Residue, then its C-alpha position, 0 to 999 in steps of 0.5 A: x499499500x503506498x501513499x501519493x500526492x499528499x503532504x499529509x495522509x488525513x482521511x475522513x474519520x466517521x461512520x460515513x468515512x474511513x478511519x484516519x490518523x488524527x480526526x475525523x433508466x431509459x428503456x428501449x422501444x421494445x422493452x417499453x412495449x413489453x412493460x406497457x403490455x404487462x403493466x397496462x392497468x398501472x400506467x394511469x397511476x402515479x405509483x404502485x405499491x407492492x408489499x410482499x412477504x419474503x422468505x425467512x430472514x428477509x424483511x418485507x419490503x415497501x416497494x414503489x415503482x414509477x412506470x416508464x413513460x414513452x419518449x421519442x428519439x428526438x426528445x431523448x437526443x435533445x435532453x442528453x445532447x450536451x452530454x453526447x457531445x462530450x467525446x468520451x461518452x458520445x452517442x454510443x456511450x449514452x445508449x449504454x447509460x440509457x440501458x444501465x441499472x444502478x443501485x444506490x444504498x442510502x438516500x441521504x446527502x451523498x445518495x441524493x446528490x448521486x441519484x440526482x446526477x445519475x438521473x439527469x445523466x439518463x441512467x435507465x434504471x435507478x434503485x434507491x434503498x434507504x431506511x430513514x425519513x426526512x428531517x429538517x436538519x437534512x435540508x441544508x445538504x440533501x438536495x432532493x428533499x423539501x420542507x414539506x418532506x420534513x414536516x411529513x417525515x416522508x421516507x427518504x427513498x420515496x421523497x427522492x423517487x418523487x423528485x426525480x420522477x418530476x424532472x425525468x419521466x423517461x427513466x425507471x425508479x425503484x424505491x425501497x424503504x428498507x434497511x439493507x441487511x443480510x436477509x434482503x441484500x440479494x433481492x434488493x441489489x439483484x440486477x444492478x450493474x454497479x452499486x453506489x454506497x451512500x450509507x452512514x455506517x461501516x457494517x453496511x459498507x462491509x456487507x456491500x463489500x461482501x456482496x460485491x465480491x461474492x457476486x462480482x458486482x462493482x461498488x463505489x465508496x463515497x463519504x463526506x464529513x466536515x469539509x472532507x470528501x472521499x471516494x474509492x472504486x472496488x472492481x472485484x478481481x481487479x482492485x483492492x476491496x474495502x477489507x484489503x485496505x481496512x480489514x476491520x472497522x475503526x475502533x473507538x469514537x469516530x466523528x459524525x455529521x452530528x458531531x463534526x458538522x458537514x459542508x454541503x459542498x463536500x457532499x456534492x464533491x463526493x457525489x460528483x467523484x462517485x458518479x463520474x466513476x460510475x459513468x466511466x464504468x457504464x460506458x466501458x471505459x475501465x482504464x480511466x477509472x481511478x485506482x486509489x482511495x482519494x480524500x480531499x479537504x475542500x477547506x484546506x485544499x489538502x489531498x491524499x490518495x492511497x493506492x488500491x490498484x491490486x487485490x490482497x491475496x491474503x484478504x479475508x474477503x477477496x483473497x479467502x472469500x470468507x463473507x462473515x458480514x453477508x452471513x450475518x455473523x458480524x451484524x448486531x440485532x440493534x443498531x445505533x443510528x448516531x443521532x440520539x436514536x436506536x434502530x430495532x430490527x424485527x424479522x418478518x413482522x408486518x405491521x397493521x398501521x390502523x390497528x397500531x394507531x388505535x392501540x397507541x392513540x390513548x398514550x400519545x400523539x399519532x401521525x401516520x400514512x401508508x409509508x410509516x407511523x410516528x408515535x410521540x410520547x415525550x421525551x421519546x418518538x417511535x417511528x415504525x415502518x411496514x416491515x416492523x423496523x422502528x427508530x426509537x428517538x430520545x435514547x442511545x441505550x439499546x436496552x431502554x429502546x428494546x423496552x420501549x419497543x416492547x411496551x408500545x409495539x410488542x415483542 
């Protein structure tokens, strides 16, 4: 492992970043015809909802699909004309982008920016996966959300889907309001040509890394904290994987957006790095893809790079193919979210919002829609999703969170 182009190696240090030494869808006409013939009953609706029980250890997933609208070749040519003029892409590259399938894990700051850029670039199918909902503090940097989304606590994946559909009706968007876990990762990422990481925790990143190596599907890491942005490409069999460079997650306390803050420019810089590398991959220009973990401080203009050019034959994941995160052996049942809240997972536990609202109404304030239910009983707020997952706000104690869940939702 070598360090280059840097007077000082200092990478972001946060759950959304790597550890540091000091701190911190466009269908073809034929595809469109098939889609319209098999989904004719849905085409007049804005969305379709599908909540289907899954196999053991897989969460039921709330899935929102945007129907693909017909578009003339003239419309397509005009929309992407400036991108087609860029010589490395051209008309042939744009056709590949239009046929591409990209999954984004996390629709927060980095994920929302990446999704917007990919949608405007004409990526044919986007899969958006996020477990969280919009809050007012998100609006400073998360570009796909509005004040109304924060007031309604709209799930981020759904809010992002609506906003993207408003500016590009020519692509397919699949929104999944779900936590990416070993039990559903194969289903949620199935068919994706490349996966973009925009998560806020190491356990999900190592899970994506396991999946990437097992399935030979590339993924691109991106993160931002403070004024720092970082990105790295993982191409199975060609470059180092996450575990090659960092065999284990960082130990001890690390900074987060809640403690160190974040510049919205750092977020957009990270997303731009990630999306540019994605476009290179989609058009087949692999030689142009970066083989380093790049970190850049937009405030001090410090830059550092760590080589990721070759896989490590002794790596537990890509060398020895031991997928402990994919097997669920390294994932705790209860996950701290990093903002005075605890997430509780419940396997195969669909929730009847109407029944739950009636039961909780005498005990606090209820706000609900088809996507989530919020129960406020100061100083706690419990947000429940259709798959039984819940965010308990007002505590960072897993034991207390479990007690509150059992008391009000049921064990």
